[in-house]
C-alpha positions, 0 to 999 in steps of 0.5 A: 561520500559518507564520513565516519564522523557522521556528517553527510549531505542528506540524512534519510529516515526510513528505508522504504520505497521513497527513502531508498529511491531518494538515497539511490538517486542522491548517491548517483548524483554524488551526494553523501547520504545516511539512511536509518531504518528501524527494522533490524533485517528488512528494507522496503517498508510495507513493500518488503518481502519477509523470509521464513525457513526459505519461504518468502512473503509479500506484505499485501501483494505488490504489482509493479505497474505504473503510469509513470514511465520515469518510475518504470525506467527506475525499476528497470535500472535498479533490477534489470534482470529479475522481473517476471510477467505474471497473469493477474487472477483474483476472485471473490469467495462468497458462501462457498462459491468463487466469483471472478473479480472483476465480476463476470455478470453471467458467472455471478448470476449463475453461481447465485442461483435463479432466485437470488439472481432475480433479486440482484437484477431487480434491485439493480433496475430499481437503483437505476429507476429510483436512485438515491438523490442524496448520496452521502455514504459509500453505501449510498453510492454503491447501491446506486451503482449496483443495486442493494443486493449486489452491494450487500454480497460483493462490497459490504462485508469486505469493505467493513473488514478492511476499514473497521467502520460501517459502510453507511458511515463512510464518505461516498467520495472514496467509492466514486474514486475507488470503483470509478470506471467499473459498472455492472453494465460494463461487466456484462458487456465485457463478459459477453464480448469475451465469451463470444471471442469479440474482445481479445485485446488485453487490458494493460491498465491504462483504461481501468486499473481494476481490470488489469490482466497481467503485471510484472513482479520481481521473481523473489518478491518486491523486497528484491527491488529494495534489497538491490536499491540498498546495495546500490546505495552502499555501492555509492559509498553511503550507509544504510543503518538497520535496526536504528530508530529515530529518537530526535531531529534537531535543527541548529539555526546558527549552522543551519544543520540538522542533527539526527539522533537514532538508537539501535536495539541495544540503546546505543546512539548515533548522531548524524549531521546533515544539511537536508533531511528526507523523512518517510516516518509517519508524520505523527512520529516525526512531529513528536521527535522534532526539536524544538517541538512544532506548534502543530504537535497536537494536530499531528498527534491526532493522525490515525492509522489502520494496521494489518497482519499476515498469517502465512501457512505452509500447507501440504498441497502442490497448489491449492488454487490458481489465484494471486489472491482471493477476497473473502466476503464472508462475515463468519470469518475474520480473514479479509483476503488470502494471498497465494504466494506461488501464484505471485512467483513460483520461486517464493515457495521452495518446496514443490509439494507445499503451498504457501498462503497468507491470510490477511487480517485488518485490525488496529494496533492493540486490539484483540487480533493484534494482541493475540500470540503468534500461536493463536493467530496461526491456529485461527488462520488454520481453522478459517482455511478449513472453515472456508473449505480451502484446505483441511486443518491437518494439511497445515504443516507450519505457519508464521505471523507478520505484523504491519503497523500503520499500513493505511493512513486513516482519513477521518474528518479532521485529517486533511486539516491536521496534515496541512497545518503540520505541512505548512509549519514544516515548509515555512520553518524548515525548508531543508526538511522534506516529507515523502512517501505514504506515511511521511505524507499521510497519504494512501499512495502506492509504491510508485507514487511514493517513489515519485515523491522521492524523485521530485524531492531529489530534484528540489535538493539539487535545485536548492528550492522547492521547485516541484510540488510533491504534494500534487503527486496522486494516483493517476499522475501525469507530469508536464511543464507548467509556468514560464520558468519551466516549473514541473507540476504533478497532476492527478486525482487524489487517491482516497481512503474512506472518510467517516461522515461528519454526521456519523 
């Protein structure tokens, strides 16, 4: 168990899904663990749930679905009695009308009107007959798949809001992965079958995840899972130090021990000695705090991130709309997506006479949106809700802002080489330093993927060697025996984010 002198078997940086998964499993196996978390109040990282005056906000929306049975079993083990089943409903807002997402062809064409519908079908037909043979960008790929008109309506505006770069400068690889399995013809045939009552089989997500119709969700938000995990970690006799920011990570070649130094909000330091360190800190920050500094520090310093913020509004209305979230495909407003927290779980909204929504703004840390005051952002969100016709400005009775730095690792043209160089140096020089999770590996993974990297890392620590390749954990991962030694491999397709074209 954890000692008062700060010596433990494993020190863990970050109390997100990866860090707490590792801490829970290690404690369960009898290891002593200390977790440091820079947030003074919340665990869960980007999967945390923020509370304000009794209202609870999910940061981005987290469905609890995984193709890994091990992850599902762990969720059930940590939070056995608090999952609810929720219907999935999301729509696209465009020019004052709502479109089901995934698209229902007949509904979309009806909303667009005869003339624009004809243009959509004509551009789709043109794309099929005369496709672009030199597909390089996201724009090229999506126009080939849906035609120019549908691309311009349903893909361009939202995608550029999220990633902060033009679609014709994004690599086509991301579109092929992100929208795989979804086609206009598939939407037409699926919609026709459903309208005729011929397709009543629910989509469980095992075919096309985009079409998932329901999901499980903790009744008080995803933070409920990680608060329960934290409590179990502490129940094993281990520590979770909140409000402690990593200052230095030093390795002693003689003792083969790590010293993790962290500071709290008052500047007081704590030093933790450990045989192993698991880090879910952003790779850029980890490299700058390693002692001695890694030779690949310049490469790590070039890793970039996309940030976002949520403006939560309390609105005098029992329920504004039934959706879990709405994508805003309107270039006249800055908001990219609107979450309806009551539709995620009624228990997240304590007042039955008020609705609570979260407007998501994608930005870069330090830009105009990020630097705006909370009052300015609440005013902007109120104005845009009225502009979109989702409520009247005088219905808004309160609001708050949640900023999420480093929400998405940026895949620029150099990121893969930069990550690989730092990874190789860490693995060669520090076999007892383990990088896990989204920011810890600079990979755009979901929380179940982050958890699996932690689960495999724990097995490596127990085995005393890197038996499992956690870098092979990707989106549609399946895990199976391979090799004569029974070595486990995690296989799957890389879950990409848009990469800027080199020519651009």
